[in-house]
NUSETOR-51694 format. One record per atom (N, C-alpha, C, O): residue number from 1; x, y, z; chain; atom name; residue in three letters. Coordinates in steps of 0.05 Angstrom, whole numbers, padded with zeros to 5 digits, always signed. Layout:
REM residues N
<seq=NUM; x=X; y=Y; z=Z; mol=A; atom=CA; type=ALA>
...
END
This chain:
REM residues 59
<seq=1; x=-00171; y=+00397; z=-01585; mol=A; atom=N; type=MET>
<seq=1; x=-00143; y=+00389; z=-01564; mol=A; atom=CA; type=MET>
<seq=1; x=-00158; y=+00403; z=-01540; mol=A; atom=C; type=MET>
<seq=1; x=-00177; y=+00419; z=-01537; mol=A; atom=O; type=MET>
<seq=2; x=-00142; y=+00389; z=-01524; mol=A; atom=N; type=ALA>
<seq=2; x=-00142; y=+00405; z=-01496; mol=A; atom=CA; type=ALA>
<seq=2; x=-00127; y=+00427; z=-01497; mol=A; atom=C; type=ALA>
<seq=2; x=-00111; y=+00432; z=-01515; mol=A; atom=O; type=ALA>
<seq=3; x=-00132; y=+00441; z=-01474; mol=A; atom=N; type=ASN>
<seq=3; x=-00117; y=+00460; z=-01469; mol=A; atom=CA; type=ASN>
<seq=3; x=-00109; y=+00466; z=-01436; mol=A; atom=C; type=ASN>
<seq=3; x=-00124; y=+00463; z=-01417; mol=A; atom=O; type=ASN>
<seq=4; x=-00076; y=+00475; z=-01435; mol=A; atom=N; type=ILE>
<seq=4; x=-00064; y=+00471; z=-01409; mol=A; atom=CA; type=ILE>
<seq=4; x=-00062; y=+00511; z=-01402; mol=A; atom=C; type=ILE>
<seq=4; x=-00054; y=+00530; z=-01415; mol=A; atom=O; type=ILE>
<seq=5; x=-00075; y=+00508; z=-01372; mol=A; atom=N; type=LYS>
<seq=5; x=-00065; y=+00531; z=-01359; mol=A; atom=CA; type=LYS>
<seq=5; x=-00044; y=+00539; z=-01351; mol=A; atom=C; type=LYS>
<seq=5; x=-00045; y=+00536; z=-01326; mol=A; atom=O; type=LYS>
<seq=6; x=-00017; y=+00549; z=-01358; mol=A; atom=N; type=VAL>
<seq=6; x=+00008; y=+00548; z=-01343; mol=A; atom=CA; type=VAL>
<seq=6; x=+00010; y=+00579; z=-01323; mol=A; atom=C; type=VAL>
<seq=6; x=+00008; y=+00600; z=-01336; mol=A; atom=O; type=VAL>
<seq=7; x=+00012; y=+00581; z=-01303; mol=A; atom=N; type=THR>
<seq=7; x=+00015; y=+00607; z=-01291; mol=A; atom=CA; type=THR>
<seq=7; x=+00051; y=+00604; z=-01275; mol=A; atom=C; type=THR>
<seq=7; x=+00057; y=+00583; z=-01262; mol=A; atom=O; type=THR>
<seq=8; x=+00068; y=+00626; z=-01278; mol=A; atom=N; type=LEU>
<seq=8; x=+00086; y=+00630; z=-01270; mol=A; atom=CA; type=LEU>
<seq=8; x=+00096; y=+00631; z=-01237; mol=A; atom=C; type=LEU>
<seq=8; x=+00091; y=+00653; z=-01228; mol=A; atom=O; type=LEU>
<seq=9; x=+00107; y=+00615; z=-01220; mol=A; atom=N; type=LYS>
<seq=9; x=+00098; y=+00619; z=-01189; mol=A; atom=CA; type=LYS>
<seq=9; x=+00127; y=+00626; z=-01186; mol=A; atom=C; type=LYS>
<seq=9; x=+00123; y=+00641; z=-01167; mol=A; atom=O; type=LYS>
<seq=10; x=+00147; y=+00627; z=-01189; mol=A; atom=N; type=LYS>
<seq=10; x=+00184; y=+00631; z=-01190; mol=A; atom=CA; type=LYS>
<seq=10; x=+00183; y=+00653; z=-01202; mol=A; atom=C; type=LYS>
<seq=10; x=+00169; y=+00655; z=-01222; mol=A; atom=O; type=LYS>
<seq=11; x=+00196; y=+00673; z=-01192; mol=A; atom=N; type=SER>
<seq=11; x=+00221; y=+00689; z=-01203; mol=A; atom=CA; type=SER>
<seq=11; x=+00238; y=+00675; z=-01231; mol=A; atom=C; type=SER>
<seq=11; x=+00238; y=+00650; z=-01231; mol=A; atom=O; type=SER>
<seq=12; x=+00250; y=+00687; z=-01253; mol=A; atom=N; type=LEU>
<seq=12; x=+00262; y=+00689; z=-01271; mol=A; atom=CA; type=LEU>
<seq=12; x=+00281; y=+00691; z=-01264; mol=A; atom=C; type=LEU>
<seq=12; x=+00297; y=+00676; z=-01276; mol=A; atom=O; type=LEU>
<seq=13; x=+00292; y=+00705; z=-01245; mol=A; atom=N; type=ILE>
<seq=13; x=+00313; y=+00722; z=-01234; mol=A; atom=CA; type=ILE>
<seq=13; x=+00344; y=+00693; z=-01232; mol=A; atom=C; type=ILE>
<seq=13; x=+00336; y=+00670; z=-01229; mol=A; atom=O; type=ILE>
<seq=14; x=+00362; y=+00696; z=-01234; mol=A; atom=N; type=GLY>
<seq=14; x=+00380; y=+00677; z=-01230; mol=A; atom=CA; type=GLY>
<seq=14; x=+00383; y=+00657; z=-01249; mol=A; atom=C; type=GLY>
<seq=14; x=+00406; y=+00650; z=-01254; mol=A; atom=O; type=GLY>
<seq=15; x=+00357; y=+00641; z=-01267; mol=A; atom=N; type=ARG>
<seq=15; x=+00365; y=+00623; z=-01272; mol=A; atom=CA; type=ARG>
<seq=15; x=+00374; y=+00629; z=-01302; mol=A; atom=C; type=ARG>
<seq=15; x=+00375; y=+00651; z=-01313; mol=A; atom=O; type=ARG>
<seq=16; x=+00381; y=+00599; z=-01315; mol=A; atom=N; type=LYS>
<seq=16; x=+00395; y=+00594; z=-01336; mol=A; atom=CA; type=LYS>
<seq=16; x=+00371; y=+00610; z=-01362; mol=A; atom=C; type=LYS>
<seq=16; x=+00346; y=+00611; z=-01362; mol=A; atom=O; type=LYS>
<seq=17; x=+00393; y=+00619; z=-01384; mol=A; atom=N; type=GLU>
<seq=17; x=+00382; y=+00626; z=-01405; mol=A; atom=CA; type=GLU>
<seq=17; x=+00349; y=+00612; z=-01418; mol=A; atom=C; type=GLU>
<seq=17; x=+00325; y=+00618; z=-01420; mol=A; atom=O; type=GLU>
<seq=18; x=+00366; y=+00594; z=-01422; mol=A; atom=N; type=ASN>
<seq=18; x=+00345; y=+00585; z=-01443; mol=A; atom=CA; type=ASN>
<seq=18; x=+00318; y=+00573; z=-01424; mol=A; atom=C; type=ASN>
<seq=18; x=+00297; y=+00568; z=-01435; mol=A; atom=O; type=ASN>
<seq=19; x=+00322; y=+00570; z=-01391; mol=A; atom=N; type=HIS>
<seq=19; x=+00298; y=+00576; z=-01382; mol=A; atom=CA; type=HIS>
<seq=19; x=+00284; y=+00602; z=-01385; mol=A; atom=C; type=HIS>
<seq=19; x=+00260; y=+00604; z=-01392; mol=A; atom=O; type=HIS>
<seq=20; x=+00295; y=+00618; z=-01382; mol=A; atom=N; type=ILE>
<seq=20; x=+00285; y=+00645; z=-01389; mol=A; atom=CA; type=ILE>
<seq=20; x=+00269; y=+00650; z=-01416; mol=A; atom=C; type=ILE>
<seq=20; x=+00246; y=+00656; z=-01421; mol=A; atom=O; type=ILE>
<seq=21; x=+00285; y=+00647; z=-01429; mol=A; atom=N; type=ALA>
<seq=21; x=+00268; y=+00639; z=-01456; mol=A; atom=CA; type=ALA>
<seq=21; x=+00253; y=+00620; z=-01463; mol=A; atom=C; type=ALA>
<seq=21; x=+00243; y=+00626; z=-01485; mol=A; atom=O; type=ALA>
<seq=22; x=+00246; y=+00599; z=-01455; mol=A; atom=N; type=THR>
<seq=22; x=+00231; y=+00587; z=-01458; mol=A; atom=CA; type=THR>
<seq=22; x=+00201; y=+00589; z=-01436; mol=A; atom=C; type=THR>
<seq=22; x=+00179; y=+00581; z=-01443; mol=A; atom=O; type=THR>
<seq=23; x=+00205; y=+00600; z=-01412; mol=A; atom=N; type=ALA>
<seq=23; x=+00182; y=+00624; z=-01400; mol=A; atom=CA; type=ALA>
<seq=23; x=+00169; y=+00647; z=-01419; mol=A; atom=C; type=ALA>
<seq=23; x=+00145; y=+00647; z=-01422; mol=A; atom=O; type=ALA>
<seq=24; x=+00181; y=+00663; z=-01429; mol=A; atom=N; type=LYS>
<seq=24; x=+00179; y=+00690; z=-01446; mol=A; atom=CA; type=LYS>
<seq=24; x=+00164; y=+00666; z=-01475; mol=A; atom=C; type=LYS>
<seq=24; x=+00141; y=+00671; z=-01483; mol=A; atom=O; type=LYS>
<seq=25; x=+00175; y=+00648; z=-01485; mol=A; atom=N; type=SER>
<seq=25; x=+00168; y=+00641; z=-01505; mol=A; atom=CA; type=SER>
<seq=25; x=+00134; y=+00630; z=-01499; mol=A; atom=C; type=SER>
<seq=25; x=+00117; y=+00631; z=-01517; mol=A; atom=O; type=SER>
<seq=26; x=+00128; y=+00621; z=-01476; mol=A; atom=N; type=MET>
<seq=26; x=+00098; y=+00613; z=-01466; mol=A; atom=CA; type=MET>
<seq=26; x=+00085; y=+00640; z=-01454; mol=A; atom=C; type=MET>
<seq=26; x=+00066; y=+00638; z=-01438; mol=A; atom=O; type=MET>
<seq=27; x=+00095; y=+00663; z=-01462; mol=A; atom=N; type=GLY>
<seq=27; x=+00082; y=+00691; z=-01455; mol=A; atom=CA; type=GLY>
<seq=27; x=+00090; y=+00698; z=-01427; mol=A; atom=C; type=GLY>
<seq=27; x=+00085; y=+00722; z=-01423; mol=A; atom=O; type=GLY>
<seq=28; x=+00103; y=+00681; z=-01398; mol=A; atom=N; type=LEU>
<seq=28; x=+00102; y=+00684; z=-01376; mol=A; atom=CA; type=LEU>
<seq=28; x=+00127; y=+00695; z=-01378; mol=A; atom=C; type=LEU>
<seq=28; x=+00146; y=+00683; z=-01387; mol=A; atom=O; type=LEU>
<seq=29; x=+00130; y=+00729; z=-01365; mol=A; atom=N; type=ARG>
<seq=29; x=+00138; y=+00748; z=-01362; mol=A; atom=CA; type=ARG>
<seq=29; x=+00146; y=+00754; z=-01334; mol=A; atom=C; type=ARG>
<seq=29; x=+00170; y=+00758; z=-01331; mol=A; atom=O; type=ARG>
<seq=30; x=+00127; y=+00756; z=-01309; mol=A; atom=N; type=LYS>
<seq=30; x=+00132; y=+00763; z=-01279; mol=A; atom=CA; type=LYS>
<seq=30; x=+00104; y=+00747; z=-01261; mol=A; atom=C; type=LYS>
<seq=30; x=+00080; y=+00744; z=-01264; mol=A; atom=O; type=LYS>
<seq=31; x=+00125; y=+00739; z=-01241; mol=A; atom=N; type=ILE>
<seq=31; x=+00104; y=+00723; z=-01233; mol=A; atom=CA; type=ILE>
<seq=31; x=+00077; y=+00724; z=-01218; mol=A; atom=C; type=ILE>
<seq=31; x=+00074; y=+00736; z=-01197; mol=A; atom=O; type=ILE>
<seq=32; x=+00057; y=+00710; z=-01232; mol=A; atom=N; type=GLY>
<seq=32; x=+00035; y=+00714; z=-01224; mol=A; atom=CA; type=GLY>
<seq=32; x=+00028; y=+00706; z=-01259; mol=A; atom=C; type=GLY>
<seq=32; x=+00007; y=+00693; z=-01264; mol=A; atom=O; type=GLY>
<seq=33; x=+00044; y=+00714; z=-01277; mol=A; atom=N; type=ASP>
<seq=33; x=+00031; y=+00711; z=-01306; mol=A; atom=CA; type=ASP>
<seq=33; x=+00018; y=+00683; z=-01315; mol=A; atom=C; type=ASP>
<seq=33; x=+00028; y=+00660; z=-01311; mol=A; atom=O; type=ASP>
<seq=34; x=-00003; y=+00689; z=-01327; mol=A; atom=N; type=THR>
<seq=34; x=-00017; y=+00659; z=-01331; mol=A; atom=CA; type=THR>
<seq=34; x=-00025; y=+00666; z=-01369; mol=A; atom=C; type=THR>
<seq=34; x=-00031; y=+00687; z=-01379; mol=A; atom=O; type=THR>
<seq=35; x=-00021; y=+00642; z=-01382; mol=A; atom=N; type=SER>
<seq=35; x=-00031; y=+00631; z=-01412; mol=A; atom=CA; type=SER>
<seq=35; x=-00046; y=+00603; z=-01412; mol=A; atom=C; type=SER>
<seq=35; x=-00050; y=+00585; z=-01396; mol=A; atom=O; type=SER>
<seq=36; x=-00050; y=+00609; z=-01431; mol=A; atom=N; type=VAL>
<seq=36; x=-00067; y=+00579; z=-01446; mol=A; atom=CA; type=VAL>
<seq=36; x=-00052; y=+00574; z=-01468; mol=A; atom=C; type=VAL>
<seq=36; x=-00046; y=+00590; z=-01485; mol=A; atom=O; type=VAL>
<seq=37; x=-00046; y=+00555; z=-01467; mol=A; atom=N; type=GLN>
<seq=37; x=-00034; y=+00531; z=-01483; mol=A; atom=CA; type=GLN>
<seq=37; x=-00041; y=+00511; z=-01496; mol=A; atom=C; type=GLN>
<seq=37; x=-00045; y=+00491; z=-01483; mol=A; atom=O; type=GLN>
<seq=38; x=-00044; y=+00508; z=-01527; mol=A; atom=N; type=VAL>
<seq=38; x=-00057; y=+00480; z=-01531; mol=A; atom=CA; type=VAL>
<seq=38; x=-00043; y=+00461; z=-01525; mol=A; atom=C; type=VAL>
<seq=38; x=-00021; y=+00462; z=-01536; mol=A; atom=O; type=VAL>
<seq=39; x=-00047; y=+00438; z=-01508; mol=A; atom=N; type=LYS>
<seq=39; x=-00039; y=+00411; z=-01510; mol=A; atom=CA; type=LYS>
<seq=39; x=-00023; y=+00395; z=-01526; mol=A; atom=C; type=LYS>
<seq=39; x=-00035; y=+00377; z=-01538; mol=A; atom=O; type=LYS>
<seq=40; x=+00006; y=+00397; z=-01532; mol=A; atom=N; type=ASN>
<seq=40; x=+00007; y=+00375; z=-01554; mol=A; atom=CA; type=ASN>
<seq=40; x=+00042; y=+00372; z=-01535; mol=A; atom=C; type=ASN>
<seq=40; x=+00047; y=+00382; z=-01513; mol=A; atom=O; type=ASN>
<seq=41; x=+00056; y=+00360; z=-01549; mol=A; atom=N; type=ALA>
<seq=41; x=+00087; y=+00348; z=-01552; mol=A; atom=CA; type=ALA>
<seq=41; x=+00100; y=+00380; z=-01543; mol=A; atom=C; type=ALA>
<seq=41; x=+00107; y=+00387; z=-01521; mol=A; atom=O; type=ALA>
<seq=42; x=+00101; y=+00392; z=-01564; mol=A; atom=N; type=ALA>
<seq=42; x=+00121; y=+00423; z=-01555; mol=A; atom=CA; type=ALA>
<seq=42; x=+00119; y=+00437; z=-01538; mol=A; atom=C; type=ALA>
<seq=42; x=+00138; y=+00449; z=-01528; mol=A; atom=O; type=ALA>
<seq=43; x=+00090; y=+00438; z=-01528; mol=A; atom=N; type=THR>
<seq=43; x=+00085; y=+00449; z=-01498; mol=A; atom=CA; type=THR>
<seq=43; x=+00089; y=+00431; z=-01477; mol=A; atom=C; type=THR>
<seq=43; x=+00093; y=+00440; z=-01455; mol=A; atom=O; type=THR>
<seq=44; x=+00088; y=+00400; z=-01480; mol=A; atom=N; type=GLU>
<seq=44; x=+00094; y=+00387; z=-01452; mol=A; atom=CA; type=GLU>
<seq=44; x=+00125; y=+00392; z=-01452; mol=A; atom=C; type=GLU>
<seq=44; x=+00135; y=+00397; z=-01430; mol=A; atom=O; type=GLU>
<seq=45; x=+00140; y=+00392; z=-01471; mol=A; atom=N; type=GLY>
<seq=45; x=+00173; y=+00395; z=-01473; mol=A; atom=CA; type=GLY>
<seq=45; x=+00183; y=+00425; z=-01462; mol=A; atom=C; type=GLY>
<seq=45; x=+00205; y=+00431; z=-01454; mol=A; atom=O; type=GLY>
<seq=46; x=+00160; y=+00441; z=-01465; mol=A; atom=N; type=LYS>
<seq=46; x=+00175; y=+00460; z=-01447; mol=A; atom=CA; type=LYS>
<seq=46; x=+00165; y=+00462; z=-01423; mol=A; atom=C; type=LYS>
<seq=46; x=+00180; y=+00475; z=-01408; mol=A; atom=O; type=LYS>
<seq=47; x=+00147; y=+00454; z=-01414; mol=A; atom=N; type=ILE>
<seq=47; x=+00127; y=+00452; z=-01379; mol=A; atom=CA; type=ILE>
<seq=47; x=+00148; y=+00430; z=-01373; mol=A; atom=C; type=ILE>
<seq=47; x=+00160; y=+00437; z=-01353; mol=A; atom=O; type=ILE>
<seq=48; x=+00154; y=+00414; z=-01379; mol=A; atom=N; type=ALA>
<seq=48; x=+00171; y=+00397; z=-01364; mol=A; atom=CA; type=ALA>
<seq=48; x=+00209; y=+00414; z=-01367; mol=A; atom=C; type=ALA>
<seq=48; x=+00225; y=+00410; z=-01349; mol=A; atom=O; type=ALA>
<seq=49; x=+00215; y=+00425; z=-01382; mol=A; atom=N; type=LEU>
<seq=49; x=+00243; y=+00448; z=-01376; mol=A; atom=CA; type=LEU>
<seq=49; x=+00234; y=+00460; z=-01355; mol=A; atom=C; type=LEU>
<seq=49; x=+00246; y=+00456; z=-01334; mol=A; atom=O; type=LEU>
<seq=50; x=+00216; y=+00474; z=-01354; mol=A; atom=N; type=ILE>
<seq=50; x=+00212; y=+00492; z=-01331; mol=A; atom=CA; type=ILE>
<seq=50; x=+00186; y=+00484; z=-01303; mol=A; atom=C; type=ILE>
<seq=50; x=+00178; y=+00501; z=-01288; mol=A; atom=O; type=ILE>
<seq=51; x=+00178; y=+00461; z=-01303; mol=A; atom=N; type=SER>
<seq=51; x=+00171; y=+00449; z=-01286; mol=A; atom=CA; type=SER>
<seq=51; x=+00175; y=+00458; z=-01255; mol=A; atom=C; type=SER>
<seq=51; x=+00164; y=+00452; z=-01234; mol=A; atom=O; type=SER>
<seq=52; x=+00187; y=+00467; z=-01259; mol=A; atom=N; type=TYR>
<seq=52; x=+00203; y=+00479; z=-01224; mol=A; atom=CA; type=TYR>
<seq=52; x=+00193; y=+00514; z=-01219; mol=A; atom=C; type=TYR>
<seq=52; x=+00190; y=+00526; z=-01198; mol=A; atom=O; type=TYR>
<seq=53; x=+00191; y=+00521; z=-01248; mol=A; atom=N; type=LEU>
<seq=53; x=+00179; y=+00548; z=-01242; mol=A; atom=CA; type=LEU>
<seq=53; x=+00155; y=+00556; z=-01244; mol=A; atom=C; type=LEU>
<seq=53; x=+00147; y=+00576; z=-01233; mol=A; atom=O; type=LEU>
<seq=54; x=+00138; y=+00537; z=-01262; mol=A; atom=N; type=VAL>
<seq=54; x=+00107; y=+00540; z=-01262; mol=A; atom=CA; type=VAL>
<seq=54; x=+00090; y=+00514; z=-01244; mol=A; atom=C; type=VAL>
<seq=54; x=+00098; y=+00494; z=-01232; mol=A; atom=O; type=VAL>
<seq=55; x=+00059; y=+00526; z=-01251; mol=A; atom=N; type=GLU>
<seq=55; x=+00035; y=+00510; z=-01235; mol=A; atom=CA; type=GLU>
<seq=55; x=+00028; y=+00506; z=-01263; mol=A; atom=C; type=GLU>
<seq=55; x=+00034; y=+00524; z=-01279; mol=A; atom=O; type=GLU>
<seq=56; x=+00014; y=+00480; z=-01272; mol=A; atom=N; type=THR>
<seq=56; x=-00001; y=+00485; z=-01292; mol=A; atom=CA; type=THR>
<seq=56; x=-00034; y=+00464; z=-01286; mol=A; atom=C; type=THR>
<seq=56; x=-00037; y=+00449; z=-01266; mol=A; atom=O; type=THR>
<seq=57; x=-00045; y=+00467; z=-01297; mol=A; atom=N; type=GLU>
<seq=57; x=-00080; y=+00464; z=-01294; mol=A; atom=CA; type=GLU>
<seq=57; x=-00089; y=+00455; z=-01326; mol=A; atom=C; type=GLU>
<seq=57; x=-00081; y=+00470; z=-01344; mol=A; atom=O; type=GLU>
<seq=58; x=-00104; y=+00432; z=-01332; mol=A; atom=N; type=GLU>
<seq=58; x=-00122; y=+00431; z=-01352; mol=A; atom=CA; type=GLU>
<seq=58; x=-00151; y=+00448; z=-01354; mol=A; atom=C; type=GLU>
<seq=58; x=-00167; y=+00452; z=-01337; mol=A; atom=O; type=GLU>
<seq=59; x=-00150; y=+00454; z=-01379; mol=A; atom=N; type=VAL>
<seq=59; x=-00179; y=+00472; z=-01378; mol=A; atom=CA; type=VAL>
<seq=59; x=-00196; y=+00465; z=-01406; mol=A; atom=C; type=VAL>
<seq=59; x=-00218; y=+00476; z=-01409; mol=A; atom=O; type=VAL>
END
């Protein structure tokens, strides 16, 4: 399976609670935090939900 590198680019302050929870579930807490996630349907759904907050790249 491929991996996806996800980086938080915008602040979580003032965002919807479920968007904050999604970011935190991926290990993203502060601007600049990066995590490597397995590419699957669940991860792609999370990224789609908070796509305006994160930057992704294939690893």
